[in-house]
Structures are given as C-alpha cells and as structure tokens.
N, C-alpha and C positions, 0 to 999 in steps of 0.2 A: 504494500500500500504506500501511497504518497501522502505526506502530511502537508496540507495547503492552508496557509495563514491568510486571513483577509483583514486588512485595516487600511485606513486612508493614508497613513504615514508608515513608511518602512525605511530600511537602510538606504542611504546614509543619514537620514534625518535624525536630529538629536532630541526630538520630543520624547517624553517618558514612555508613551505607549509604543513608539517605534523602537526605542532602545531595548526595552525588555522583550518585545516580540522578536526582534532581530537576533538578540542574544540567545533566546531559546531555540530559534530556527537553526542557528549555526551549531548549537550544542547537540541538537538531535541528529544533524548530519554527522557530527563527530562520533555518535553512537551507532552509526551505520544505517540510518533511515534516509529515505528519499524525501526531500523537503522542497516545497515551492512557496512563493509568496505573491499575492496579488494586492497591489497598492495603487495609489495615484502617483503622478509625476511631480507632486508638490513637496515643498519643504515647509515645515511648520512656521519658521520665523522669516522666510524669504519666499513669498509667493511668486516673485518674478523669476526665480531660478527653476529651470525645468530639467528633470532627471531623464535619463534614457529609457526607451520603451522596454528594452530587455537587458538583463545583466545577470552574470553569474558572480556570486560573492560567497566565498568559503563553502562552495558546493550547493548553495541555495539558488534555485532558479527563480529569478525575480521578474514578474510581469507587471508593467505599470500602465494604467489606463488613463486616458485623457479626462481632465475635468476643467472647469473654469478656474480662474486663479485670482479671485478677488481678495483672498486672505481673511484674516480674523478681525480686522479693525471695525468693520460694520456688519451688523446682524444680517441685513439683506444679502450682502455679498457672501457671507458665510453660509447662509441657507442655499444660495445658488451653487456654491461649491459642493455642498452636501447633495443637492438634487442631481447634479451632473454625474457625481460618483455613483449614485443609485442607478442612473440610466446607462452608464457605460460599463459598469462592472459585469452584468450578467453574461454578455457574449464572451468576454475573456475567461470568466470563471467556468462557463460551459465548456470551453475548449481545454482548459487545464484539468478539470475534474474528471476522474474515471471511476468506474464502479469499484467499490471497496476502499476508496480513499477516505481519509478523515479530513474534514474542513473545519478549521478553528476560526470562528468569527469573533473579533473583538468589538468594542463598543464605540468606534469612531468611523463613520458618523453614527448617531443614535439609530437604533432599530435596523441596522444593516443586516442583522441576523434573519429578518423576515425575507429579504431578497436572497440571502445565501441559502436559507432553508428550502426555498422552492427549487433552486438549481440543484441542491444536494439530493432532494427527493427524486427529481427527474433523472439524475445521473446515477442514482444508486449509491451515493456517498453517505457518510455518517457525519452528522453535525455536532460540534462541540461549541458552546458559547463560552467565551472568556470575558467575564464582566469586570471592567475596571471601575465602573460607577453604576448608579441606578438612575435610569432615565425613564419617565420625566420627573420623578420625584425630586431629583437634585435641583432642577431648574425651578420647580415650584417652591422648594424650601428657600432658595436664594432670592426668589421674587423678581427675577429679571431674566428674560422678558416675562411679562404677565401672560399666563396661559389660562384660558377659560376652563372651568371645572369639567364641562362635558368633553372638551378636547383631552384633558388629562386622563379621564376615565377611558376614553377610546385608546389612547396611546398605551396606558397600562395594560389594557386587555390584549392589545396586539403584542406587546412585549412579553406578557405571560404566555401567550400562545406560542411564541418562538421558543420560550424556555421549555414548554411541555413537548414540543417537537424534537428537542435536542436529546441525543443519547446521554449527554452530561453537560452540566453547567458549572464551570469553574469560577468561583468567587475568591476575592483576595482577603477576606476577613470573616471572623466568626459572627460579628454583628450583621454583616451583609447576608450571610447564610441564614441567620435567624429571621431576618426581614423577609427573604424570599420564601422561607418555609411558612411564614404567616400569610403569604400571598397565595398559598396553596400549591407550591411546587414540592413534589415528593422529595423527602430527604435523600432517597437513593439516587436522585438526579442532581444532587448538589455535592460539590467537592470543594473544600477549602484548600487552595494552594496559594500561600502569600507571595507577593512580589519579593524581589531580592535586590541586593546591592552588588556592584562589581567589586567584591571585597579585594580582588587582586589588583584593581586599579586605584582603590582608596586604601592606603596603608597608614597605620598609626605613625604619627610624627610629633616630636616635641614641639611645643609652641615656639621655642627659641630658634628653631631651624626653618620656620616658615618665612620665605622670602616676601610674601604678601604682607605679613605682619610687620616685618622689618621696614618695608616701603611705607607703611602707614605711620611709622614712628610713634607707636603706642607704648613702647618700652615694657615695663613690668606691670602695666595696668591689667586689670581683670576684664577680659573681653567677652561680652555676651553676643553670640553670633547667630545669623540666619543665612541659609544658603538655598537659593532656588526661587521658584515662582511664589510670589505673595499675592494671591488673587482674591476674588470675591468670596471664596469659601473659607477664608482665614480671618481671624480677628486681629485688628491692629490697635484697637482702643486700649486694651490692657497693657500692651507693651509700650505704647506711647505714654500712657499715664505713669508707668514705672520709670521710663527714661526721664520724664519730666521731674518726677520726685527726686531722682538721683542726679539731676543736672549739675549740682554743685559738689558731687562726690567725685573728687579728682581721680581716684584710682579705679573707676569703673567707666567703661565706654561700651557702646553698642555698635555692632558691625552688621550692616545689611548688604548681602551679596545676591544679586539676581535681578528681578524685574517683576512686572505684573501690575494689575490695577491697584492693589493694596500698597505695593512698593512705592508707586508714584504718589499715591495719596499721602503716605507717611513722609516721603521726601519733601513734598511741598509744605506740609504742615510744620516739619522740623525747620525748614528754611525760613518760613514766615515767622515762626516763634523764636528764631535765633538759637535753636537747640543744637549746639555744636557737638554734643556728646554722642550723637548718632552719625556714624560714618557710612556713606553709601558707595558701593562699588558695583560695576556691571557683572553680568555672568562671566565666570571664569572658564577657560578651556578645559575640556575633559581630562587632558593629560596633566593638568596642574591641580586636580581636585584634592589630592592628598595635602598639597601645600595650602590651598585656600581653606580647607576644612580645619587644618591645624592652626590657623590664625586666631581662632576663638578658643577660649577656655571652657565655655559652656554654650550649648546650642539650644534653640527652642523650635517647637513645632506647634501649630494651632489648627483647630478645626471648629467651626461654628457648631454648637451642640445639636441644632436641628438637622445637621447633615450627617450625624453618626448613622452608620449602617448603609449610607449611600456612597461613601468614598472612604479610602484609607490613605492618609498622607504618606507618600513614599519617601519623604525626607528622613524618616526614622532610620531607614536602612543605611543611608549614607553616613549619618551621624554615628551609628553603631560601628560601621566599618572603620571610621576614623578614630574610634576608641575615645569618644568624648561623652561626658555626662550631658543629659538633656532635661528639659522640662516641657510639659505639654500644657497648653491653655485651651480649655474646653470642657466637655462633659466628664465628670468624675468617673463615670462608668463607661467611658468611651473605649474604643479598641486599643488605642495607644496608652491611655490611662491605666487600663488593666495590665498591659504588658510591663509598663514602667514600675507599677506597684509590685507585681508578682516577682519581678527579677531584680528589683532594687538598683535600677540604673539611672535614677534621677527622681524627679517629683512632678506633680501635677497641681495646677491651680484652676479654679473655675473662672470662666469668662467674667471680667469685671473686677476680679480680686487683685487689683494692682498693689494694695498695701501688703497683702500676704506675699505676693511675688517679690516685692522689694525686700522684705525680711529674709526670704530664702536666698535671694541673690547675694545680699550682704553676708549672710552666714557662710555661703559657699566661697565667696571671695576671700574669706578669712580661714578657710579650711581646705587647702589644696589637696590634702590626703583624701578627703571625702570625694573631691572631684576625680581623683585618680581611681578610687575604688568604684565609683559609678561608671567611669569610662571603661574600666576592665570588665565590669559586669555587662555593659552594653555590647562590647565586642564578643564576649563569650556567648551571649544570647544570640547574636547574629550567626556565629559559627556553628552553634548547635541546633538552631531552629530555622534560621532564615538565610542560610548560605546559598550561593548560586548552585553548588553541587547538590544540596538537598532538594531545592526546588526542581532542578532538572531531573533528579531521580524520581520525584513524585509525578512529574509529567510523563516520564518514560513509562512508569508503572501504569499510569492511567491509559496511555495509548496501547500498551501491551494487553491490558484488560479489554479494551474495546476490540482489538484484533482477535483475541480469544473468543469474545462473544460473537463476532461476525463469523468466525470459523465454525463455532458451535451451531449457530443458526443455519448456516449452509449445510452442515452435516445432517441436522434434523430435517431440513427441507428435502435433502437427497433421499433420506430414509423414507420420508412420507411419499415421495414420488414413486419409489421402488415398491412400496406396499400397495400403492394404487394400481400400478401395472400388474 
C-alpha cells in the first residue's frame, strides 16, 4: 500500500502542519513504506512564491495542485484559496490513489476530509483523519469571523460525518478525544497521537552560549521568553499586565520571538506605553532554534480557556526539547496544565492572574536550581512520551493495524465468495 498525505501546505513550507506532516512522511519512507503527498503550490508566509508541480524529496512523491494565491491577510482571499484547493484536489488525488492505499487527510483547509472521503471510497482506499484542530468550533469560540448558528450546526454535522466514514481519526490531545467522543464518535475510531518536536534539531544549550542572547545585551538578567506565533487563540493580557508590574524590576526582561496578531498587538501596546522591558524579535531560522530557545531562562505558552479541546499549542514540545522550564496561562484543567502539573516541569496560572504570575516569576528568578530541575523534567517528559521516535512508532503501528484489517477483510471476502460458489 501507499500512504498518501493530503494538506494544503507541505514540504518545503515551514508552517506547523507542513513540518510535522513532512517529517512523518519522510520517517515512514525510512521504515520502508511507499509515501506520497498531495498539497498546493503555496507557501504559508509567501503566497507569491510558487512551488513545482512534482518533486521527489527523501523518497516522498510530492504532487502539488494549482490554487489561487491571495494569502492569509484577508478573509475573502483566504476563502478563495480554500475553495480552489477543494476544486483542484480531486482529479490529482484520483490519479494518485489506488485500491488498498491509506489516505491521511489533515485539517487545512477545514473539512477537506469530506472531499478526500469521496475519492477514497470510489478508489477503494482507506481514510484516516489527522485532526490538528476542531472546526468550526474553534472559529466560533474565537468569535471571528461570526458564523450563524445554523451554519455551525451544518458544518459540525458534515465534519462528524467525515469522522464516522474514516477507519481512524487521529487527534493530538486527550481533551480533543474527549470532545469528539461526546460528539458521538466511537472510541474505537479515535486514537491519540500527540505532535512532537524535532528534538534532534533543538538541543539543550546554556543561556550563556546563546548568540541571540549575547546580541541583545541582557547580561545576567532573568529572561522570560516566547517563541512562535502569538495569535488570536492566545492570551496577551496576562503577560502584558505582568510585564507592566515588573517594568521597574531591572533584573527581569521579557523576550518575544515570532509574529502573529497577538504579537503585533503586544508590540504596539508596549511601544505606546514606553514599556522597554519587552524585547521583540522576528522569527528565527530553523537551524538556529537551539540558540534562540536558549536565550530565555523561562518560556511561556497560553491558550484561551474556551479553546481547550479544540487545539493543542505545539510550542510545548519545542520548549521541552530545549530543556527549559515553562508556565502555561489558561485553563487549570487544560491539556498542557495537566501535563505540567503531572510531570513537574513548570507551573500554570489562570487567565487574568497577573499578580500570581508575577510572584512565580520573581520566585523562579531567585531560584535557578528550580529552573534547572523543571527544565530537566520537561526534557525527560519529551523523550519518554513525546519524542519524534515514539510518535513515528505509534503511527507505524496504526498503519500496520489498518493493513492487517484490510488483509483480514479481503480474506473473509474471499472465503465468502468461495462458499457461495
């Protein structure tokens, strides 16, 4: 059988869904499987750049379909990019899929599994959904754009239909699995396989060796860092309030690396208020992630409480790979809050609890041994539960199970035909 991945972004794009899908695809080739990928010719952060129609990469056969290229800046343009991918995907997927193949549909664009399910059914292939988020509930919870309730119910019904059609639905967190089970998806059709970090690409490094930190001239100050996209799903109010409270505390600074809607809001507010204790830096190259992650002594992650079960922040894995302590701002019973508490690799605070956050930051700034202990626990958690090798093993086992089931079904079908004759 051939394993065929479907997602709007794929190698060499650097978006999170592209990176993790491409990494798994290459890993499966390394284990001896035949792997293909059907994506668009777009790049997440550069819609003007056009990728080749066909490419071989690390043994993965990549097929790229045409789409419009309006990019992500405007909603109408993004929807047009979605629509053209829906329209151009079926013909290429029809040519790529063969009977007995496994097609793995991700969640960009939303509800692409419905298109993939029809083609898979007609071609005699097996559908696996790989859900990185929960649509449309995620958009409803964020409140932008506004979706009428009747439209939401229709989209939920269509989404759940695609989940019931699939041989398996892979979700990235326990809270997400709990949510879909409440939606009526049988537990035997749900499998939790968390995302992972490139732990080989992000190695623990002492802060003193970080070139980025040296270039910022923060000296021996205690640096509270954030790395990645800070978007609408994340809380900025709590961290801003904490930074404002600590603005005259000379030995503590905040480092923001990345971009996104929340990043820009925070940058503008800090500039307008004259808050110089927050340092802003752009995204750093993948090859220097170890260095940029080492620039901070303590990292943070956030997720708005109403989004729990709909998304799992992937920044957790990179922080753990860098062997850094972390804190989470959000639901006390959230996916990451549970992990941090169970494995003692940091702390959590509820959204809006800036005073509590300030106390914890001050305490850790004066207890570097605790920081080191939390960081070691985070790295140990990654290597034992969320390593690349472990995730790839779980995916390989799942695909082997599906292959065994297909062979068993064919065997029973053959016996039934023989008895009929």
